[in-house]
VORO-775782 format. One record per atom (N, C-alpha, C, O): x negated, y, z negated; atom name. Coordinates in steps of 0.1 Angstrom, whole numbers, plus 2048, in hexadecimal, padded with zeros to 3 digits. Layout:
# VORO-775782
X; Y; Z; CA
...
This chain:
# VORO-775782
6D0; 68E; 60C; N
6CE; 68C; 5FE; CA
6C0; 68A; 5FA; C
6B9; 681; 600; O
6BB; 691; 5F1; N
6AC; 691; 5ED; CA
6A9; 684; 5E7; C
6B0; 67F; 5DD; O
69E; 67D; 5EB; N
69A; 670; 5E5; CA
696; 673; 5D6; C
691; 67D; 5D3; O
699; 669; 5CE; N
695; 66A; 5C0; CA
692; 65D; 5BA; C
695; 652; 5C0; O
68C; 65D; 5AF; N
689; 650; 5A8; CA
696; 64A; 5A3; C
69E; 650; 59D; O
697; 63D; 5A6; N
6A3; 636; 5A3; CA
6A3; 630; 595; C
699; 62D; 58F; O
6AF; 62D; 590; N
6B1; 626; 583; CA
6B4; 617; 586; C
6B5; 60F; 57D; O
6B5; 613; 593; N
6B8; 606; 597; CA
6AB; 5FE; 595; C
6A0; 603; 598; O
6AC; 5F2; 590; N
6A0; 5EA; 58E; CA
6A2; 5DB; 591; C
6AE; 5D7; 592; O
697; 5D4; 592; N
698; 5C5; 596; CA
68F; 5BE; 58C; C
686; 5C3; 586; O
691; 5B1; 58B; N
688; 5A8; 584; CA
67E; 5A2; 58E; C
680; 5A2; 59A; O
673; 59D; 589; N
669; 597; 592; CA
65E; 5A1; 594; C
65B; 5AA; 58C; O
657; 59F; 5A0; N
64B; 5A7; 5A3; CA
64D; 5AF; 5B0; C
654; 5AA; 5B9; O
647; 5BB; 5B0; N
648; 5C3; 5BC; CA
63E; 5BD; 5C6; C
634; 5B7; 5C3; O
640; 5C0; 5D3; N
636; 5BE; 5DD; CA
632; 5CB; 5E3; C
63A; 5D2; 5EA; O
625; 5CF; 5E1; N
621; 5DC; 5E5; CA
61A; 5DC; 5F2; C
61C; 5E5; 5FA; O
611; 5D2; 5F4; N
609; 5D1; 600; CA
60B; 5C4; 607; C
60D; 5BA; 600; O
60C; 5C3; 614; N
60D; 5B6; 61B; CA
5FF; 5AF; 61B; C
5FF; 5A3; 61A; O
5F4; 5B7; 61B; N
5E7; 5B1; 61A; CA
5E5; 5AA; 60D; C
5E6; 5B1; 603; O
5E1; 59D; 60C; N
5E0; 597; 5FF; CA
5D5; 59D; 5F6; C
5D6; 59D; 5EA; O
5CA; 5A1; 5FD; N
5BF; 5A7; 5F5; CA
5C3; 5B4; 5EF; C
5C1; 5B6; 5E3; O
5C9; 5BD; 5F6; N
5CE; 5C9; 5F1; CA
5D8; 5C7; 5E6; C
5D9; 5CE; 5DC; O
5E1; 5BD; 5E9; N
5EB; 5BA; 5DF; CA
5E5; 5B6; 5D2; C
5EA; 5B9; 5C7; O
5DA; 5AE; 5D2; N
5D4; 5A9; 5C6; CA
5CD; 5B5; 5BE; C
5CC; 5B4; 5B2; O
5CA; 5BF; 5C5; N
5C4; 5CB; 5BE; CA
5CE; 5D3; 5B6; C
5CA; 5DC; 5AE; O
5DB; 5D0; 5B8; N
5E5; 5D8; 5B1; CA
5E9; 5D1; 5A4; C
5F2; 5D6; 59D; O
5E3; 5C5; 5A1; N
5E7; 5BE; 596; CA
5DB; 5BD; 58C; C
5D0; 5BE; 58F; O
5DF; 5BC; 57F; N
5D4; 5BB; 575; CA
5DA; 5B4; 568; C
5E6; 5B1; 568; O
5D2; 5B3; 55E; N
5D6; 5AE; 551; CA
5CF; 5B5; 546; C
5C5; 5BC; 549; O
5D4; 5B4; 53A; N
5CD; 5BC; 52F; CA
5BF; 5B9; 52D; C
5B7; 5C3; 52A; O
5BA; 5AD; 52E; N
5AC; 5A9; 52C; CA
5A3; 5B1; 536; C
599; 5B6; 532; O
5A7; 5B0; 542; N
59F; 5B7; 54D; CA
59E; 5C6; 549; C
593; 5CC; 54A; O
5A9; 5CC; 545; N
5A9; 5DB; 543; CA
5A0; 5DE; 537; C
599; 5E8; 537; O
5A1; 5D6; 52C; N
59A; 5D9; 520; CA
58B; 5D8; 523; C
583; 5E0; 51F; O
587; 5CD; 52A; N
578; 5CB; 52D; CA
573; 5D6; 537; C
569; 5DD; 534; O
57A; 5D8; 542; N
575; 5E2; 54C; CA
575; 5F0; 547; C
56B; 5F7; 547; O
581; 5F4; 542; N
582; 602; 53E; CA
57B; 604; 531; C
575; 60F; 52F; O
57B; 5FA; 528; N
574; 5FC; 51B; CA
565; 5FE; 51D; C
55F; 606; 517; O
55F; 5F5; 526; N
551; 5F7; 529; CA
54D; 604; 530; C
543; 60A; 52D; O
556; 609; 538; N
554; 615; 53F; CA
554; 621; 535; C
54B; 62A; 536; O
55D; 621; 52B; N
55E; 62B; 521; CA
551; 62A; 518; C
54B; 635; 515; O
54D; 61F; 514; N
541; 61D; 50C; CA
535; 622; 513; C
52C; 629; 50D; O
534; 61E; 520; N
528; 622; 528; CA
528; 631; 529; C
51D; 637; 529; O
533; 638; 52B; N
533; 646; 52D; CA
530; 64D; 520; C
529; 658; 520; O
534; 648; 515; N
531; 64E; 508; CA
522; 64D; 505; C
51C; 656; 501; O
51D; 641; 508; N
50E; 63F; 506; CA
506; 648; 50F; C
4FC; 64E; 50B; O
50A; 64A; 51C; N
503; 653; 525; CA
504; 661; 520; C
4FA; 668; 521; O
50F; 665; 51A; N
511; 673; 515; CA
508; 675; 50A; C
502; 680; 508; O
506; 66B; 501; N
4FD; 66D; 4F5; CA
4EE; 66C; 4F9; C
4E6; 674; 4F5; O
4EB; 662; 501; N
4DD; 660; 504; CA
4D7; 669; 50F; C
4CC; 66E; 50D; O
4DF; 66B; 51A; N
4DA; 672; 525; CA
4DE; 681; 525; C
4D6; 68A; 527; O
4EA; 684; 522; N
4EF; 691; 522; CA
4EB; 699; 515; C
4E8; 6A5; 515; O
4E9; 691; 50A; N
4E4; 697; 4FE; CA
4EE; 69E; 4F5; C
4EA; 6A6; 4EC; O
4FB; 69B; 4F6; N
505; 6A1; 4ED; CA
504; 69A; 4E0; C
501; 68E; 4DF; O
507; 6A1; 4D5; N
506; 69C; 4C8; CA
512; 693; 4C5; C
51C; 695; 4CC; O
512; 68B; 4BB; N
51D; 683; 4B7; CA
52A; 68B; 4B4; C
535; 688; 4B8; O
528; 696; 4AD; N
533; 69F; 4AA; CA
539; 6A5; 4B6; C
545; 6A6; 4B7; O
531; 6A9; 4C0; N
536; 6AF; 4CC; CA
53D; 6A4; 4D4; C
548; 6A7; 4DA; O
538; 698; 4D4; N
53E; 68D; 4DC; CA
54C; 68A; 4D5; C
556; 688; 4DC; O
54D; 689; 4C8; N
559; 686; 4C1; CA
564; 691; 4C4; C
56F; 68E; 4C7; O
55F; 69D; 4C3; N
569; 6A8; 4C5; CA
56E; 6A8; 4D3; C
57A; 6AA; 4D5; O
565; 6A6; 4DD; N
569; 6A6; 4EB; CA
572; 69A; 4EE; C
57C; 69B; 4F6; O
56F; 68F; 4E7; N
576; 682; 4E9; CA
585; 684; 4E4; C
58E; 681; 4EC; O
587; 68A; 4D9; N
594; 68D; 4D3; CA
59C; 696; 4DC; C
5A8; 695; 4DF; O
595; 6A1; 4E1; N
59B; 6AA; 4EA; CA
5A0; 6A3; 4F7; C
5AA; 6A6; 4FC; O
597; 69A; 4FC; N
59B; 693; 508; CA
5A7; 68A; 506; C
5AF; 689; 50F; O
5A8; 683; 4FB; N
5B3; 67B; 4F8; CA
5C0; 683; 4F8; C
5CA; 680; 4FE; O
5C0; 68F; 4F1; N
5CB; 697; 4F0; CA
5CF; 69D; 4FE; C
5DB; 69D; 502; O
5C5; 6A1; 506; N
5C8; 6A6; 513; CA
5CE; 69B; 51C; C
5D6; 69E; 525; O
5CA; 68F; 51A; N
5D1; 684; 521; CA
5E0; 684; 520; C
5E7; 682; 529; O
5E5; 686; 513; N
5F3; 686; 511; CA
5FA; 690; 51A; C
605; 68E; 51F; O
5F4; 69C; 51C; N
5F9; 6A6; 525; CA
5F9; 6A1; 533; C
603; 6A3; 53B; O
5ED; 69C; 537; N
5EC; 697; 545; CA
5F6; 68B; 548; C
5FB; 68B; 553; O
5F8; 683; 53E; N
601; 678; 53F; CA
60F; 67D; 543; C
616; 678; 54C; O
613; 688; 53C; N
621; 68E; 53F; CA
621; 694; 54D; C
62A; 692; 554; O
617; 69C; 550; N
617; 6A3; 55C; CA
616; 69A; 569; C
61D; 69C; 573; O
60D; 690; 568; N
60B; 687; 573; CA
618; 67F; 575; C
61D; 67D; 580; O
61E; 67A; 56A; N
62A; 672; 56B; CA
636; 67A; 571; C
63D; 676; 57A; O
637; 687; 56C; N
642; 68F; 571; CA
640; 694; 57F; C
64A; 694; 587; O
634; 699; 582; N
633; 6A1; 58F; CA
62B; 699; 59A; C
62C; 69D; 5A5; O
624; 68F; 596; N
61E; 687; 5A1; CA
625; 679; 5A3; C
629; 676; 5AE; O
627; 672; 598; N
62D; 664; 59A; CA
63B; 665; 59E; C
641; 65C; 5A3; O
642; 670; 59A; N
650; 671; 59E; CA
652; 67B; 5A9; C
65E; 67F; 5AC; O
648; 67E; 5B0; N
649; 687; 5BC; CA
64C; 67E; 5C8; C
645; 675; 5CC; O
658; 680; 5CE; N
65C; 679; 5DA; CA
664; 682; 5E3; C
66D; 689; 5DE; O
662; 681; 5F0; N
669; 689; 5F9; CA
670; 681; 604; C
670; 674; 603; O
676; 687; 60E; N
67C; 67F; 619; CA
671; 679; 622; C
675; 670; 62A; O
665; 67E; 622; N
65B; 679; 62A; CA
657; 66A; 627; C
656; 667; 61B; O
656; 662; 631; N
653; 654; 62F; CA
646; 652; 627; C
645; 649; 61F; O
63C; 65A; 62B; N
62F; 658; 624; CA
630; 65B; 615; C
629; 655; 60D; O
638; 665; 612; N
63A; 669; 604; CA
641; 65E; 5FD; C
63E; 65B; 5F1; O
64B; 658; 603; N
652; 64D; 5FC; CA
649; 641; 5FA; C
64A; 63A; 5F0; O
640; 63F; 604; N
637; 633; 603; CA
62D; 636; 5F7; C
62A; 62D; 5EF; O
628; 642; 5F7; N
61E; 647; 5EC; CA
625; 645; 5DF; C
61F; 63F; 5D5; O
632; 649; 5DE; N
639; 648; 5D1; CA
63B; 639; 5CD; C
639; 635; 5C1; O
63E; 631; 5D7; N
640; 623; 5D4; CA
634; 61C; 5CF; C
634; 614; 5C5; O
628; 61F; 5D6; N
61C; 619; 5D2; CA
617; 61D; 5C4; C
613; 615; 5BC; O
619; 62A; 5C1; N
614; 630; 5B5; CA
61D; 62E; 5A9; C
618; 62B; 59E; O
62A; 62E; 5AB; N
633; 62D; 5A0; CA
641; 627; 5A3; C
647; 621; 59A; O
645; 629; 5AF; N
653; 624; 5B2; CA
655; 615; 5B0; C
65F; 611; 5AB; O
64B; 60D; 5B3; N
64C; 5FF; 5B1; CA
64E; 5FB; 5A3; C
654; 5F1; 5A0; O
648; 603; 59A; N
64A; 601; 58C; CA
658; 603; 587; C
65D; 5FC; 57F; O
65E; 60E; 58D; N
66D; 610; 58A; CA
676; 605; 590; C
680; 602; 58A; O
672; 600; 59B; N
67A; 5F5; 5A1; CA
678; 5E8; 59A; C
681; 5E0; 599; O
66C; 5E6; 594; N
669; 5D9; 58D; CA
662; 5DD; 580; C
656; 5DB; 57F; O
669; 5E2; 576; N
663; 5E7; 56A; CA
65D; 5DD; 561; C
655; 5E0; 558; O
660; 5D0; 563; N
65A; 5C5; 55B; CA
650; 5BD; 563; C
64E; 5B1; 55F; O
64B; 5C2; 56D; N
640; 5BB; 575; CA
633; 5BC; 56D; C
62C; 5C6; 56D; O
631; 5B2; 565; N
626; 5B2; 55B; CA
618; 5B4; 560; C
610; 5BA; 55A; O
616; 5B0; 56D; N
609; 5B2; 573; CA
606; 5C0; 578; C
5FB; 5C3; 57C; O
610; 5C8; 577; N
60F; 5D6; 57C; CA
613; 5E0; 571; C
616; 5EC; 574; O
612; 5DC; 565; N
615; 5E6; 55A; CA
608; 5ED; 555; C
609; 5F6; 54D; O
5FD; 5E9; 55B; N
5F0; 5F0; 558; CA
5EA; 5F4; 565; C
5EC; 5ED; 570; O
5E2; 5FE; 565; N
5DB; 602; 572; CA
5CF; 5F8; 574; C
5C6; 5F7; 56C; O
5CF; 5F1; 580; N
5C5; 5E8; 583; CA
5B7; 5EF; 583; C
5B6; 5FB; 587; O
5AC; 5E8; 580; N
59F; 5EE; 57F; CA
59A; 5F5; 58C; C
594; 600; 58A; O
59B; 5EF; 598; N
596; 5F5; 5A4; CA
59C; 603; 5A6; C
595; 60D; 5A7; O
5A9; 604; 5A8; N
5AF; 611; 5AB; CA
5AE; 61A; 59E; C
5AD; 626; 5A0; O
5AE; 614; 593; N
5AC; 61C; 586; CA
59F; 623; 586; C
59E; 62F; 582; O
594; 61C; 589; N
587; 622; 588; CA
585; 62C; 594; C
57E; 636; 592; O
58B; 62A; 59F; N
58B; 634; 5AA; CA
592; 641; 5A5; C
58C; 64C; 5A7; O
59E; 640; 5A0; N
5A5; 64B; 59B; CA
59D; 652; 590; C
59D; 65E; 58F; O
597; 64A; 587; N
590; 650; 57C; CA
584; 658; 581; C
581; 663; 57C; O
57D; 653; 58B; N
572; 65A; 591; CA
576; 667; 597; C
56F; 671; 595; O
581; 667; 59E; N
587; 674; 5A4; CA
58A; 67E; 599; C
587; 68A; 59A; O
590; 679; 58E; N
594; 682; 583; CA
587; 687; 57C; C
587; 693; 578; O
57D; 67F; 57A; N
571; 683; 574; CA
56A; 68E; 57C; C
566; 698; 577; O
56A; 68C; 589; N
564; 697; 592; CA
56C; 6A4; 591; C
566; 6AF; 591; O
579; 6A3; 590; N
582; 6AE; 58E; CA
57E; 6B6; 581; C
57C; 6C2; 581; O
57E; 6AE; 576; N
57A; 6B4; 569; CA
56C; 6BA; 569; C
56A; 6C5; 564; O
563; 6B2; 56F; N
555; 6B7; 570; CA
554; 6C4; 577; C
54D; 6CD; 573; O
55C; 6C6; 582; N
55C; 6D2; 58A; CA
561; 6DE; 582; C
55C; 6E9; 582; O
56C; 6DB; 57A; N
572; 6E6; 572; CA
568; 6EA; 567; C
566; 6F6; 565; O
562; 6E0; 560; N
559; 6E3; 556; CA
54C; 6EA; 55B; C
547; 6F3; 555; O
548; 6E6; 568; N
53D; 6ED; 56E; CA
540; 6FB; 571; C
537; 704; 56F; O
54C; 6FE; 576; N
54F; 70C; 579; CA
54F; 714; 56C; C
54B; 720; 56C; O
552; 70E; 561; N
552; 715; 554; CA
544; 715; 54E; C
542; 71C; 543; O
53A; 70F; 554; N
52D; 70F; 54F; CA
52A; 705; 544; C
520; 707; 53D; O
532; 6FB; 543; N
531; 6F1; 538; CA
532; 6E3; 53D; C
539; 6DB; 537; O
52C; 6E1; 549; N
52E; 6D4; 550; CA
52B; 6C8; 547; C
531; 6BD; 548; O
521; 6C9; 53E; N
51C; 6BE; 536; CA
527; 6B9; 52D; C
527; 6AE; 529; O
530; 6C2; 529; N
53B; 6BE; 520; CA
545; 6B5; 526; C
54D; 6AE; 51F; O
546; 6B4; 533; N
54F; 6AC; 53A; CA
54C; 69D; 537; C
555; 694; 537; O
53F; 69A; 534; N
53B; 68C; 531; CA
540; 688; 524; C
542; 67C; 521; O
543; 691; 51B; N
548; 68E; 50E; CA
557; 68E; 50E; C
55E; 686; 507; O
55D; 696; 516; N
56C; 698; 517; CA
572; 68C; 51E; C
57C; 687; 51A; O
56C; 687; 529; N
573; 67D; 532; CA
575; 670; 52B; C
57F; 66A; 52D; O
56B; 66B; 523; N
56E; 65E; 51C; CA
57A; 65F; 513; C
582; 655; 512; O
57D; 66A; 50D; N
589; 66C; 505; CA
595; 66C; 50D; C
59F; 666; 50A; O
595; 673; 518; N
5A0; 673; 522; CA
5A3; 665; 527; C
5AF; 661; 528; O
599; 65E; 52B; N
59A; 650; 530; CA
5A0; 647; 525; C
5A8; 63E; 528; O
59B; 649; 519; N
5A0; 641; 50D; CA
5AF; 644; 50B; C
5B7; 63B; 508; O
5B2; 650; 50C; N
5C0; 654; 50B; CA
5C9; 64D; 515; C
5D4; 648; 512; O
5C4; 64C; 521; N
5CB; 645; 52C; CA
5CC; 636; 528; C
5D7; 630; 52A; O
5C1; 630; 523; N
5C1; 622; 520; CA
5CB; 61F; 515; C
5D2; 615; 516; O
5CC; 628; 50B; N
5D6; 626; 500; CA
5E4; 627; 505; C
5ED; 61F; 502; O
5E6; 631; 50D; N
5F3; 633; 514; CA
5F7; 627; 51B; C
603; 622; 51A; O
5EE; 621; 523; N
5F2; 616; 52C; CA
5F6; 60A; 524; C
5FF; 603; 528; O
5F0; 608; 519; N
5F4; 5FC; 511; CA
601; 5FF; 509; C
608; 5F5; 507; O
603; 60B; 505; N
610; 60E; 4FF; CA
61B; 60C; 50A; C
626; 607; 507; O
618; 611; 516; N
622; 60F; 521; CA
625; 601; 524; C
631; 5FD; 525; O
61B; 5F9; 524; N
61D; 5EA; 526; CA
626; 5E4; 51B; C
62F; 5DC; 51D; O
622; 5E8; 50F; N
62A; 5E3; 503; CA
639; 5E7; 504; C
641; 5DF; 500; O
63C; 5F3; 508; N
64A; 5F7; 509; CA
652; 5EF; 512; C
65E; 5EE; 511; O
64B; 5E8; 51C; N
652; 5E0; 526; CA
653; 5D1; 522; C
65C; 5CA; 527; O
64A; 5CC; 51A; N
64A; 5BE; 518; CA
64C; 5BA; 509; C
64D; 5AE; 506; O
64B; 5C3; 500; N
64C; 5C0; 4F2; CA
659; 5C7; 4EB; C
65D; 5D1; 4F0; O
65E; 5C1; 4E1; N
668; 5C7; 4D9; CA
662; 5D2; 4D1; C
657; 5D1; 4CD; O
669; 5DD; 4D0; N
663; 5E9; 4C9; CA
661; 5E7; 4BA; C
66A; 5E3; 4B3; O
655; 5EA; 4B5; N
653; 5EB; 4A7; CA
65C; 5F5; 4A1; C
65F; 5FF; 4A7; O
661; 5F3; 495; N
66B; 5FC; 48F; CA
665; 60B; 48F; C
66D; 614; 491; O
658; 60C; 48D; N
652; 619; 48C; CA
653; 621; 499; C
652; 62D; 49A; O
653; 619; 4A4; N
652; 61F; 4B1; CA
65E; 61D; 4BA; C
65E; 61E; 4C6; O
669; 619; 4B4; N
675; 616; 4BB; CA
67A; 622; 4C4; C
67E; 620; 4CF; O
679; 62E; 4BF; N
67D; 63A; 4C6; CA
674; 63C; 4D3; C
679; 640; 4DD; O
667; 639; 4D2; N
65E; 63A; 4DD; CA
662; 630; 4E8; C
662; 633; 4F4; O
665; 624; 4E4; N
669; 619; 4ED; CA
676; 61D; 4F4; C
677; 61C; 501; O
67F; 622; 4ED; N
68C; 626; 4F3; CA
68A; 632; 4FC; C
691; 633; 506; O
681; 63B; 4F9; N
67E; 647; 501; CA
67A; 643; 50F; C
67F; 648; 519; O
671; 639; 510; N
66D; 634; 51D; CA
678; 62C; 524; C
679; 62D; 530; O
67F; 625; 51D; N
68A; 61D; 523; CA
695; 626; 529; C
69A; 624; 534; O
697; 631; 522; N
6A1; 63B; 527; CA
69C; 641; 535; C
6A3; 644; 53E; O
68E; 643; 535; N
689; 648; 542; CA
68B; 63F; 54D; C
68E; 643; 558; O
68A; 632; 54B; N
68B; 628; 555; CA
69A; 626; 559; C
69D; 625; 565; O
6A3; 624; 54F; N
6B0; 61F; 552; CA
6BB; 62A; 551; C
6C6; 627; 555; O
6B8; 636; 54D; N
6C3; 640; 54C; CA
6BE; 64D; 552; C
6C6; 653; 55A; O
6B3; 652; 54E; N
6AF; 660; 551; CA
6A1; 660; 557; C
697; 664; 550; O
69F; 65C; 564; N
692; 65D; 56A; CA
68C; 66B; 56C; C
680; 66D; 56E; O
695; 675; 56A; N
690; 683; 56A; CA
68D; 689; 55C; C
68C; 695; 55B; O
68D; 680; 552; N
68A; 684; 545; CA
680; 67A; 53E; C
67E; 66F; 545; O
67C; 67C; 532; N
674; 673; 52B; CA
667; 66E; 532; C
665; 662; 534; O
65F; 678; 536; N
653; 675; 53E; CA
647; 670; 535; C
63E; 66A; 53A; O
648; 674; 529; N
63D; 66F; 51F; CA
63F; 660; 51C; C
64B; 65C; 51A; O
634; 659; 51C; N
635; 64B; 519; CA
62F; 648; 50B; C
634; 641; 503; O
623; 64D; 509; N
61C; 64A; 4FC; CA
621; 654; 4F1; C
61E; 652; 4E5; O
628; 65E; 4F5; N
62D; 668; 4EB; CA
639; 670; 4F2; C
63B; 66F; 4FE; O
640; 677; 4E9; N
64B; 67F; 4EE; CA
648; 68E; 4ED; C
651; 696; 4F0; O
63C; 692; 4E9; N
639; 6A0; 4E6; CA
63B; 6A9; 4F2; C
642; 6B3; 4F1; O
636; 6A5; 4FE; N
637; 6AE; 509; CA
645; 6AF; 50F; C
649; 6B9; 515; O
64D; 6A4; 50D; N
65B; 6A5; 511; CA
662; 6AF; 509; C
66B; 6B6; 50E; O
65F; 6B0; 4FC; N
665; 6BA; 4F4; CA
660; 6C8; 4F8; C
668; 6D2; 4F8; O
654; 6CA; 4FB; N
64E; 6D7; 4FF; CA
655; 6DC; 50C; C
658; 6E7; 50D; O
656; 6D3; 516; N
65B; 6D7; 523; CA
66A; 6D4; 525; C
66F; 6D6; 530; O
671; 6D0; 51B; N
67F; 6CF; 51C; CA
684; 6C3; 524; C
68F; 6C4; 52B; O
67D; 6B8; 524; N
682; 6AC; 52C; CA
685; 6A0; 523; C
684; 695; 527; O
689; 6A3; 517; N
68E; 699; 50E; CA
69B; 694; 512; C
6A4; 69C; 516; O
69E; 686; 512; N
6AB; 681; 515; CA
6B5; 684; 509; C
6B0; 688; 4FF; O
6C2; 682; 50B; N
6CB; 685; 501; CA
6C8; 67D; 4F4; C
6C2; 672; 4F5; O
6CB; 682; 4E9; N
6C7; 67C; 4DC; CA
6CE; 66F; 4D9; C
6C8; 666; 4D4; O
6DB; 66E; 4DE; N
6E3; 662; 4DB; CA
6E8; 65D; 4E9; C
6EE; 664; 4F0; O
6E4; 651; 4EC; N
6E7; 64A; 4F8; CA
6EC; 63C; 4F6; C
6E6; 634; 4EF; O
6F8; 639; 4FB; N
6FD; 62B; 4FB; CA
6F9; 624; 507; C
6FA; 62A; 512; O
6F5; 618; 506; N
6F0; 611; 512; CA
6EF; 602; 50F; C
6F1; 5FD; 504; O
6EC; 5FA; 51A; N
6EB; 5EC; 518; CA
6DF; 5E9; 50F; C
6D4; 5F0; 510; O
6E1; 5DF; 507; N
6D6; 5DC; 4FD; CA
6C9; 5D8; 504; C
6BE; 5DD; 4FF; O
6CA; 5D1; 50F; N
6BD; 5CD; 516; CA
6B6; 5D8; 51C; C
6AA; 5D8; 51E; O
6BD; 5E3; 51F; N
6B7; 5EF; 525; CA
6B0; 5F8; 51B; C
6A5; 5FC; 51D; O
6B7; 5FA; 510; N
6B3; 604; 507; CA
6AB; 5FF; 4FA; C
6A7; 606; 4F2; O
6AA; 5F1; 4F9; N
6A4; 5EC; 4EE; CA
695; 5EE; 4EE; C
68E; 5EA; 4E5; O
């Protein structure tokens, strides 16, 4: 039987690493993320304007493009990377560290945001990837304007994701809250969008329109 993401869940906190130091790097809080990631984004925008020499209009345009592209990356990463799991033990371990622990402990508040250390490492790898693509296209300087928007998109997504797990849904966003709840508790192979449902509609992974379920699960 092929391994898959489970809808079973537990209360409390996951244990990801036996080593206390490594375990501490898997936890964070909103204040840390706002300060570390916020300063990183501001520093990169400043560098883009002062050193790279892009104009404010170019920076704003690239920034908006980066935010929108994040929504696509959010969907693709969630569906094809974080939900990728095979029979191989290393694959199952990778899945648990990256995302499986969140499905097992969906209300583990210290792991609802990406911690700064692994987050900055992953951001650096992604920036190099985008820089390489832009370089091949002969517009490498534009990557410095694009990436802050992409990173901001991630930051906005991460706080929306956290809110869906610990806050009651505002009336205006009740459908978005339920969308993510259905992903966790009913349809782990659907509803991959967290900050939006656009790409689920595009790629046909929307959950059923009407679902009956336990109040605590779908609220």
